[in-house]
C-alpha positions in Angstrom: 277.9 308.4 297.6 280.3 311.4 296.9 282.2 313.0 299.8 282.1 316.9 300.6 285.8 317.1 299.7 284.5 315.7 296.0 281.9 318.5 296.4 284.2 321.0 297.1 286.6 320.4 294.4 283.9 320.1 291.9 282.8 323.7 292.7 286.5 324.9 293.1 287.6 325.1 289.1 290.8 324.0 287.7 292.7 327.1 286.7 293.8 326.3 283.1 294.8 330.2 282.2 293.8 333.8 283.4 290.5 333.7 282.1 290.1 330.2 281.4 288.8 327.4 283.8 287.9 323.7 283.8 285.5 321.7 285.9 283.7 318.2 286.5 280.4 317.3 287.0 278.7 315.3 290.2 277.0 312.4 289.0 273.5 312.5 290.4 272.6 309.5 288.6 271.5 311.2 285.5 273.7 311.9 282.4 272.7 315.7 282.3 274.3 318.1 284.7 272.3 320.0 287.8 271.9 323.0 286.6 272.4 323.9 290.1 276.2 322.9 289.6 276.9 325.0 286.1 275.3 327.9 287.8 278.0 327.8 291.2 281.0 327.1 288.9 280.3 329.9 286.6 280.0 332.0 289.7 283.5 330.6 291.0 285.3 331.2 288.1 284.0 334.7 287.5 284.8 335.1 291.3 288.4 334.4 290.7 288.7 337.2 288.0 288.0 340.5 290.2 289.8 342.3 292.0 289.5 341.9 296.1 287.1 343.7 298.1 284.0 343.3 295.2 281.4 341.0 296.0 278.7 339.3 294.0 275.5 340.9 293.7 273.4 339.7 290.8 273.9 336.8 288.2 271.8 336.2 285.1 271.9 333.5 282.7 270.4 331.2 280.3 270.7 327.6 279.8 271.5 326.5 276.3 272.1 323.2 276.0 272.2 319.8 278.6 275.4 319.6 280.2 277.2 315.6 279.6 278.3 314.8 282.9 280.8 312.3 281.8 282.9 315.4 280.0 284.5 318.3 281.5 283.1 321.6 281.3 285.4 324.7 280.0 284.5 328.2 281.5 285.8 331.3 279.5 285.6 334.5 281.5 285.4 337.5 279.7 286.4 340.8 281.9 283.8 343.1 280.1 283.6 346.0 282.5 286.3 346.8 285.4 285.0 350.1 287.2 285.7 351.8 290.5 283.0 350.5 292.2 281.5 347.6 290.0 282.6 345.0 287.5 281.3 343.1 285.2 281.9 339.4 284.0 280.4 337.6 280.9 280.9 333.5 281.3 280.3 331.3 278.8 280.6 327.6 279.6 281.1 324.7 276.9 281.5 321.5 276.2 282.4 319.6 273.0 283.0 323.3 271.7 279.5 324.3 272.2 278.0 326.8 274.7 275.8 325.0 277.1 275.4 328.1 279.5 276.0 332.0 279.4 275.8 334.4 282.1 276.5 338.1 283.0 277.8 338.7 286.7 277.9 342.0 288.3 280.6 342.9 291.0 280.0 345.7 293.9 282.4 347.1 296.4 280.5 347.0 299.1 279.2 350.1 300.7 276.5 351.3 302.8 272.8 352.7 302.1 268.9 352.8 303.1 267.9 349.1 303.7 264.3 347.3 304.0 263.1 343.5 303.3 260.1 341.8 303.0 259.8 339.5 306.4 260.0 335.6 306.4 256.1 334.5 306.5 255.5 334.0 310.3 253.9 330.0 309.4 256.9 328.3 308.6 258.0 326.0 311.0 261.2 325.9 312.4 263.7 323.1 311.2 264.2 322.1 314.9 260.0 321.0 314.3 260.7 318.8 311.2 262.3 315.6 310.1 265.5 315.3 307.7 264.9 314.8 304.4 267.2 311.9 304.3 265.2 310.3 307.1 261.7 311.3 305.5 262.6 309.9 302.1 264.2 306.8 302.7 260.6 306.4 304.2 258.7 307.7 301.6 260.8 305.5 298.8 259.2 302.0 300.7 255.9 302.8 299.4 256.7 303.9 296.0 258.0 301.7 292.6 261.6 301.7 292.2 261.7 304.2 288.9 259.5 307.0 291.2 261.3 306.3 294.0 264.8 307.0 292.5 263.7 310.1 291.1 262.4 311.3 294.3 266.0 310.4 295.8 267.4 312.7 292.9 265.7 315.6 293.5 265.7 315.8 297.3 269.4 314.3 298.0 271.2 316.7 295.5 274.3 316.7 298.7 274.0 313.2 301.1 273.1 314.2 304.6 276.9 314.3 305.4 277.1 317.1 303.8 273.6 319.0 304.3 271.1 318.9 306.6 267.5 319.5 304.4 264.4 319.5 306.4 261.2 320.4 304.1 258.0 321.2 305.8 255.5 320.0 302.5 257.6 316.9 301.7 255.0 314.4 301.1 252.9 316.7 298.9 255.2 315.9 296.1 254.2 312.6 295.8 250.4 313.3 296.4 248.2 314.3 293.2 246.3 316.9 294.8 246.4 321.3 293.7 247.8 322.8 296.0 249.0 326.6 296.1 252.5 327.4 294.1 254.4 328.2 297.8 257.0 325.9 299.0 260.7 325.8 301.0 263.1 323.9 302.6 265.4 324.6 305.4 268.9 323.5 305.1 272.2 324.0 306.9 275.9 322.8 305.9 277.4 320.1 308.3 280.2 319.6 306.3 283.5 321.2 307.4 282.9 324.3 304.9 285.2 326.8 306.5 285.1 330.6 306.5 285.6 331.4 302.5 283.0 333.8 301.5 283.7 332.5 297.9 282.8 329.0 298.6 279.7 329.5 300.8 278.2 332.0 297.8 278.9 329.1 295.3 276.9 326.7 297.6 273.8 328.7 298.1 273.8 329.7 294.1 274.3 325.5 293.8 271.3 325.0 296.6 269.1 327.8 294.4 268.4 325.6 291.4 266.5 323.2 293.7 262.7 322.9 294.1 262.1 325.9 291.8 260.8 324.0 288.9 258.3 322.1 290.9 256.7 324.8 293.1 255.3 325.9 289.6 253.8 322.3 289.2 252.4 322.4 292.7 248.8 324.0 291.6 248.5 321.4 288.5 248.8 318.0 290.4 252.1 317.6 288.5 253.9 314.4 289.9 257.2 314.4 288.5 258.0 311.3 290.0 255.8 309.6 287.8 257.8 310.9 284.2 254.6 312.7 283.7 256.1 315.9 282.6 259.2 317.3 280.8 260.9 319.9 283.0 264.2 322.2 282.2 265.5 325.0 283.5 265.7 327.6 281.0 267.4 330.6 283.0 268.3 331.5 286.3 269.1 334.7 287.9 270.5 335.3 291.3 270.8 338.5 293.5 272.9 338.4 296.7 271.6 341.0 299.2 273.8 340.1 302.6 277.0 337.9 303.9 276.1 334.5 303.8 277.2 331.9 306.3 275.7 328.4 305.4 276.7 326.7 308.6 273.7 328.2 309.9 270.2 327.0 309.2 268.8 329.1 305.8 265.3 328.9 304.5 264.5 329.1 300.7 261.1 330.3 300.5 259.4 329.8 297.1 256.5 330.6 295.2 255.4 330.7 291.4 253.2 333.8 290.2 252.5 332.4 286.4 252.8 329.0 284.5 251.7 329.1 280.7 252.4 328.3 277.3 254.5 325.5 278.4 256.5 327.6 280.6 256.5 328.2 284.3 257.7 331.1 286.3 259.4 330.9 289.6 260.8 332.8 292.5 263.1 332.7 295.3 264.1 334.0 299.0 266.6 332.8 301.5 266.3 334.0 304.8 268.7 333.2 307.6 267.0 332.1 310.7 267.2 335.4 312.6 265.1 336.6 309.7 267.6 338.4 307.6 267.0 338.5 303.6 270.1 337.2 302.4 269.8 336.7 298.6 266.8 336.0 296.2 266.5 334.0 292.9 264.3 334.0 289.8 263.9 331.3 286.9 261.7 330.5 284.4 261.6 326.7 283.2 259.9 324.4 280.7 257.1 322.9 281.5 255.7 320.3 279.1 253.3 317.4 279.7 254.2 314.5 278.3 252.2 312.9 275.9 251.9 309.0 276.0 251.0 308.7 272.5 253.8 310.7 271.1 256.1 308.5 272.7 254.6 305.6 271.2 254.4 306.9 267.6 257.9 308.0 267.7 
């Protein structure tokens, strides 16, 4: 199990040159790099190249190739625009000389303006009424074959419980093969000593934003990722940062999927503070392909 120090050091990149950074990967039990890590590291690299006083307001990225957890990732930052109110950075993540991810990230000097938002759905259970996922997952894993149990642990325990407290209202749904509405979500808060640096809070939020988006789009199709029936991979990812982020407080990640089809699923997310403020939004399209066992046998 990795510690908070390891997570912090992974998300805070090594500075090689003015616009060049190097990162390493957390091993979550798979050979490929978790997409949220590449998103978070790209944001961290871009953030460290802009003027003080500007904060990220949007990120748009494409996953081009799977990342290898055993090799470092080089992040190249291109300062394509530096304005009075806005600055834009293009980031390319490379391994073995090939691009595995690219992103455009825009920064805005904070200013005031009119405000409105959608409210957090009223029927969401409060976090103090839910069992921590770390406890619930282990109970579920005792009822599953080893391969399925390992997939479930990977999916839900992206951080150890000593670092993050995750609480999901519909945790059992993921192993229960029934068609369900394409809506899900979970509460979380960081329990490790994350400090007050807003860069780290936004980096962690971006990391977490890649969790549960894909499986929300699988819900109407009774798809069970724990049994390896479907192939899934993130194709792109976008983030919008609306307000200050403090992940030591409870935050709810509300997820829905308006559309799946043509082996792709489109998913959206909204981050709400416990006081109801909408602080960030996300969207993602992912590959959602049913695995043909006959094709595997003949390959």
